[in-house]
N, C-alpha and C positions, 0 to 999 in steps of 0.2 A: 531652505527651499523644499517645497513639498515633493514627495515621491510616493508611489504605490508600495505598500509594505510587502514584505516577503510572507509567504504562507506555506506550510507543510501540509499537502493534501493527503498524505498517507494516513492521517488520523481521522479523516472524514469518513463517515458512513456513506454508503452509496446514495441514499436520498439527499443527504446534506451536500454531497459533491454536486449532484445534479441540480439541486436548488440554487446553490451558489453560482454556478455557471449560467443558469437560466437568468438569474438576476443581473449578472454582468452583461450578458447578451442583450437583455432588454434595455439596460442603461446605455449601452453603446448605440443601440438603435435610436434611442431618444436624443442622444447627443449628436448622432450621425458619425459614422466611421470616417467620413471625409474631413470633418472638423478636427477629429482626434488624430488624423494622419495614419490610420491603420487599415485603410481600405484593402491593402494587399492581403492581410491576414483574416479579415472579418468573414468572408464567405466560407472559408474552411472551418473557422470557429463555429459558425452557425450550424454547418452540416454535422460537425462532430458532436456538438451539444445535443442536437436532435437524435443522432445515432445512439448516444449514451443513454438518453432518456428512454429510448425504445428498448435498449438492452435491460435497463433497470425494470421496466414494465414486464419484460419476459421473465426475468428472474423472480419477480414478485408473484408471477402467475404459475410458477412451477411448484408442484407439491414437494419436490425434493430440495428446493433451494435452501430452506431453513436448515435442513440437515447438513447440506454441503457447507454452509457457512460455519456451523459448529464444528464440523469435521476438520475444516481448514484451520480454524482457531486452535483446535486441539493439537494438530500436528505442529503448528507454529510454536505452541507452548512446549511441546516435547523437544523440538529442535533447540529452542533457547535454553531449556533445562540441560540438554546434552552439552551444548557449547559452554555454558557456565560451569558445568562440572569439569570439563576439560581445562578451562581457563584456571580453575582452582589448582590444577596440577602444575601450573607454571610457577607457583610459589611453594610447592611441596618441598619438604626437607630432603627428599631423595633425588639426587641428580638424574637418575635414570627415568623417573617419572616426569621430571621437568623436561627432559629431552623428548620423551614420548609425546607429551602435551604440545610442545613446540611444533613437532612434525604435523600433528593433527590440525593445530590452529592455522598453520600455513595453508592447508586445504580449505578451511573455513573462510579465511580471508579472501581466497580466490573466488569464492562463491558470491560474496557480496550480499546485498539486501534482496531477499527473494519476495518480500511483500509487494514489490512493484511489478512482479512478473505475472503473466496470465496463469490461471490454475494449472493448465496442462504443462506449461513450461516449468512451473515450480515443482510439479510432480516428477518431471524428467530430471530436474536438477537434484532433487532429494534422492531419487533412485540411483543416479550416477554417484552421488556423494557416499551413500551408504554402501553401495557395491564396491567402491574404491576402498573404503575403510575395511570392509570384510576381506577383500582380496589382497591389499597391499599393506594395511596397517592394523591387522588383527592383533598382533602382539602389542602394539602401542595402546590400542583400545583396552586390552586386557590389563596391561600394566597400570592404566589409569582407572581401573575398576569401573569401566563405563559400558560393559557388555549389555547389562539389563536396559539401560537407557537407550542404547543404540537399537536393540531389538524392539523395544516399544515404539521407537520412531519409525522403524521399518514397517511394523504392523499398522500404524496409523496412516502412513503414506499409502500402503497397499489397499487399505480399506477406503481411503479417500478416492483413489483411482477407480475402484469398483463402483462406488456411489456416484461419482461424477459421470461415469459412463452411462449409468441409469438415467441420470438427470438429463444428459445430452440427448439420449434417445427420446426422452419424453418431450423435449422442446423442439426437436428437429423438424417436426411437421409444421411448426409455427415459424416464428422468426428466431433464428439462432444467433446468439451473440454472447460474448464474454465481457462483462462490465469492466473488468480490469483493463482489457485491451482498449475499450472505448474511453476510459478515464485517462489513460496515457496520452491518447491522441488529442483529447480536449485540453489537457494540461500543457502540451507542447504549444498549441496555438495561443493559449492564455499567456504563457511565459513570453512568447514573441511579442504579443500585444503590450504587455507590461514593459518589456525592455525598450520598445519603440517610444512609448509615451514618456517613460522616465528620461530617455535620451532627449526627446523633444523639449522637455521642461528645461534641461540644461542649455539647449540651444536657443530656445525662444522665450524662456520665462514661463511662469506657471499660470498666467492669467487665463489662457484658453483651455487649460486642463484642470484647473483647480476644483471645479464642481465635480467633475468625474472622479478625480482622485479621492476626494472626500467621501463620495458614495461607495467606491470600491473598498476603501479602508474601513468604512463602517461595516460593510459585509464581512470583511476579514475579522474585525474585532468581534462581531456578533458570533461568528462560528467558532472562533477561538474560545470565547466565553462558554459557548454551548458545550464544547468538548471538555473544557476544564470542569464544568459543573457535572458532566456525566462521569468523569473520572472521580470527582470528589464523592459523588453519591455511591459509586461502586466501591470506593475505599471504605466509606462509612458503613456500608452494608456488610462488607467482608469483616470489618472489625467488630461489628455487633452480632455476627453469627457465632453461636456457641460451637466449640469444637469438642469432640469426644476424647 
């Protein structure tokens, strides 16, 4: 029995995300939300897709956005590097280092995935995390030989906050919006729509929904292939780049 495939939107670039949902919105309109049984969720979905596209346009028009994106990627990389370094301590030969790493990892696990948070929320979370480590777990960080990585993470987050403030001031006179927040709202509506349609297929059979499901799954496969190709090109480029 057919069903709409699952998809992880966290790997979608903003334009890809907006284009995907625009295509789904248009297909629902063509099929009619009444026929698909999702009239309850469709008006909100349309409104949130429109809001997201507006936010994307604002970010593209900001002279600071490109720098913000790179700065966010850089601090994400530093955070992952720090966490991986600490996790390596979990298998250290020294029981004291293992214990120190375990205490820090408990804090890491409490934070969860920050990639889904708005920029300002991620900044607050990182600030709280690094302050907690410096205040309550300084000895553990030192025992894990992670002071340098922690300091670099603090510097990157502080720099991002300053740059984001500049970007926010620049777009404030126009339409202000955070694409991450808009994406979350759109995804919630989409997931509700998918859940309803997949459930209706179980109840009523797939005949009324087959064409729509095929077209949604085509879009999902298309963007999954796009992301995989992008990753492959990035890997090939990295492998072909000479190192000193």
